[in-house]
N, C-alpha and C positions, 0 to 999 in steps of 0.2 A: 504494499499500500504505499502510495507517494505521501511523503510528509508535506503537511499544508504549510505555507509560507507563513512566517512570523508577521503579523501586522504592526508595523512600526508607523507612529505619527511622530513628525519632527515640527517643531514649533519655534520660528525665529525669523531671520532676515539678514540682509546685508551679506558681506563676503563670507562671514563664518558659516551660515546655513549652506550656501552653494558649494563651498568648498567641501563641506562633510558629506554633502548628497552624492558628490562624485565617487565617493568610496562605497557609500552604502548600495548604490545601484548595482554593483558587481557581485553582491551576495543575495541568497534567497530571501529577501524581504518583500513584503508588499507595503510599498511607501506611500503616505500621505504627507505632503508638506503643507503646513499651514503658515502662510507668509504674510509678513506685515505690509501695510499699504499706507504707512504713514509718511513716506518720503515726499518732500515738497521741493527739492533742489534738483539743479541741472535739467536734462532733458525730461525726465519724469515729471518735475515740477512744472515745466511749461505745458507739456501735454495735459497735465491734470486740471490746470487752470483753463487752457483753451478749449477743452472738450468736456469738462466737468466731469471727469472719470478718476477712479483710483490711479494712482502713479504705477506705470507698468514696470519700472526699473528692476526691483528686486524680484519680481515674478519672472520677468525675462531671464535673469541669471539663474533662477531655479530651473526653469524649463530648460535652459541650455545644459546646466549640469546633470540633469536627469535624461537627457535626450540620447538615443540611439541611432544616430545618423551619421552620414559622412562628415569627416572633420571639416571639410570646405563648406558644407551647408551650415554646420553650427558657426563656422567663422563669418559667414555671410550674415547670419541672424544676430550676431554679436557686433557686426561692423559699424563703427561710428563715423559719421560724415564729418569732415573737417575743413574742406575747401569751400563750403557755401554759406554765404551770409544767412540764408533762410533755413537751411538743414544743419548748419554747424552745431555740433555737440550732440545731435539725435543718433540713436542707434537704430538701425533697420528694425530689429526686433520690437523695440518700443513703437515704432511707427506702424508696424504690422499688428501689434496688439490693439493699438488705438483705432486703426481702421477696421479691424474685425469687431471691436466693441461698437463702433458707429454703425456698422453694417447690420450687426445682430441686436444691438440695442441692450446688450448684457455682457457686463466685463468677465463674469465667471464663465459664461458660454464661449466667449472669445478665447479664454484660457484653454477649455477643453478642446476646442477646435484646432488651437496651435499645438497642444500637446500631441494631438494625432499625427499632425504633419511632421513633427519631429520625433515621433515615436518614443514618447516619453515613458519611463518607467515608473509606474505609480500615477498618483494624482497630485495637481497642484491646485490649492484652494487659497484664495485670498482671505484674510482675516475679517475684512469687511467688503461688501460689493459696491460701495458707493463712496464717493470722495469724504474724507475726513481729514481733521487738522489735529496735530499733537501740540500740546501746550505743556509747559513746565512752570511749576511754582518753586522758586528758590527759596533757600532757608531764610533770606532776608524778606521775603513776602513779595518780591516782584514776580511778574508773569513773563514768560517768553513764549511768543506764538511762532510755530513752524519747527518741524524737526530738524531741519538744517542749521538752524540758529541755536539750538540747544547746547551743542557741545562748545560753542564759541563763547558762552556766558563766563567761563572760568570761575563760577561760584557753585557751592554745593547746592545740589538738587534735593528738594523736599519730597516732590511728588510730580508725577506726570499725568495728564488726563487728556481725553478726547473730546473734540467738538464736531458734531454733537455727541453728547454723553450717553444717548440711548440707542447707538448704533447696533444693529442685530447682525449676527453672524450668518453664514449660509448654514442650513441644515445639515448638509453633508460634513461640515466641520465638526459639528457637535456629534453626529453618528459616528465618524472616524474616531474621536476620542473615546467614545463609549465602547466602540469594538475592538480598540487597541489592545494588543499583548504588551507593548512597550511604547512609552512616550519620552522623547527625548526633547529637553528644552535647551535652547542654544546649540552651539555657541554663537556670540555676536554682542553687539553694543547694548549694555543692560537696559538703559532708558529709552533708547531710540530704535532697537531692532527686536527685543525680546518682550519687554513689559507692554508695549502697544498692542500686542496680540492678547495678552492676558486681562488687559482692562476693557476688552469686548467682554462685557459682564458674562455673558452666558458661556463663553469660552473659558474664562476664570473659574466659573462655577463647575463646568464640565471636568475640568482638570482636577478640582478638588474631590469631586465624586468618582472620579475614574478608578476602575478595578485594576488597571494595568500598572506595571512598575514605572514610576516616574523618575527619571534620572536627568539632572541638570548637568550638561556639560560645561564646567566652569571655564571662564576666560582665562588665558595664559598671562595677559599683561593688563594693567590698569589703563584707563583712557582719561586723558586730559579732558576736563569740561564735563565728565560723566562720573568716573570712579576714581579719581585721585585719592591715594591712600586707602582703597577699599581692599579689605581681606576677603576671603571666600565667603566667610560668614555674613559679611555686609552685603554681598550680591544676593545670598539667599534671602536674607531679611528684607531686602528692598522688594524682592518678589513676593514674599508673604504679606507685606505691609499693603502692596497694590492689590493682591488677590482677596486679601482680608482673612485668609486662614492658611495653615501650613499645607502645601500642595505638592511636596517632593518626598521622594523615598530615598534617593541616593545622590551622589555627587561624584562625578569623574574628574580627577585632577592629574595634572601632569607630574611625574615622578622623577623627572630628570632635571638637574640644576642646569640653568643656562649659562653659557660661556660669559666671562667677564666683559669681552669687547662689545657683545651684544647688549648687555645691560647698559653699558656706556652709551651706546647709540641711542637707546631709548631714554636715557636721562635727558637728552636734548629735546625730546618730545614731552618732558615732564611725565614720563610713564616708567613703569617699573614692573617686574613680575608679581602677579597676585601671590599673597602669602596665604598658604593653605593651614589655617588653624584647625588642625584635626581634631583635637579634643573638644573645642567649642562646636564643632560640625556634628561630632557624634552625641554631644549634649543636647543638640537640636533634634536628635532622633534620626540622624542621616547615616546611611551606610557610606563610608568613604572608600572610593576605589580608585587605588593609585595605580596608574599605567604611563608608559613612555608614550606620549601622544603628541608630542611637539616636533616640528621640523623648521629648519632655518633655510630660507630662500632669499637670496640677494640681500642679506642683513635683516630680513623681517621674519618674526616668529608667526608660524601659523600651526593650527591643528593638522596632524597628518591622517588624513581622511581614510586611507588604506588601514593604517594600524587601528584606529577607532572601529572601522567596519569589521575588521578580522576579530578584533576583542568582542564586539557586539555579537558576531555570529557564534563564538564559542560560548559566550554568556547565556545567550538563548538555548543553546544545546544542553549546558549543564545546570542552569538555574531556573528553567522555565519548562 
């Protein structure tokens, strides 16, 4: 009897999510990616405002990461125009998703059709199916409007919230969470890629109620403007504060010390490796999983997607 694929739901956005999905698609997982639509900068922001649609950028990157098509086709989908005043900065994939949304009248339908064209492994679901705006309230009480502006404040964030606040998720997102065998949260920018999904209230509630094992893929580095001086427990606590209840069972952290030259490079960006305060994480009721999951490419620290995927494959065989 053929073993049924493990249903994995991955919640996040930005580079971290698409990087990890490239590894997961090579293993026997049934993947559903729930992707943030809070971006308001660059090509995505322009199309969002011009066409009154959710920004397509993070969705485009996830579709590309999960696609099983010729490299040239993916390269074309990701192609960014640079020589035109009108098209400058736009990627072809963003324009295609916008055109499909305009034709079909529905962003999620456009994603589904584009996923067929690019032979996507699994499903890609936006956290919301209409345009929303991310706001941040800082510790000093001031409010910043717009996802792209939040990391530039250089002041501690108290909370982030969506406008409108009553945005509804797609039913498919909730069903995926309810049916999941495993739910991965992250990696990605805490306040602008991960939490925006979870403050869509029904998604946060579904995560709290989920029967699946819920694992947070902790960031490797802190981020100026978002998580300066944050330890692993601070990341987890921020998620709990926004959802309203504990909603994680385990945390995956990097088990290898980063080389000193890399740390020095990041100091220039006012960033440093996230400190994993293991005892405090365990006191929060979390299973702490330590694995070698980092790689360094051109002086930049990234999650090693194939190592994470291989570990998850072994984890599902032995623990589930």
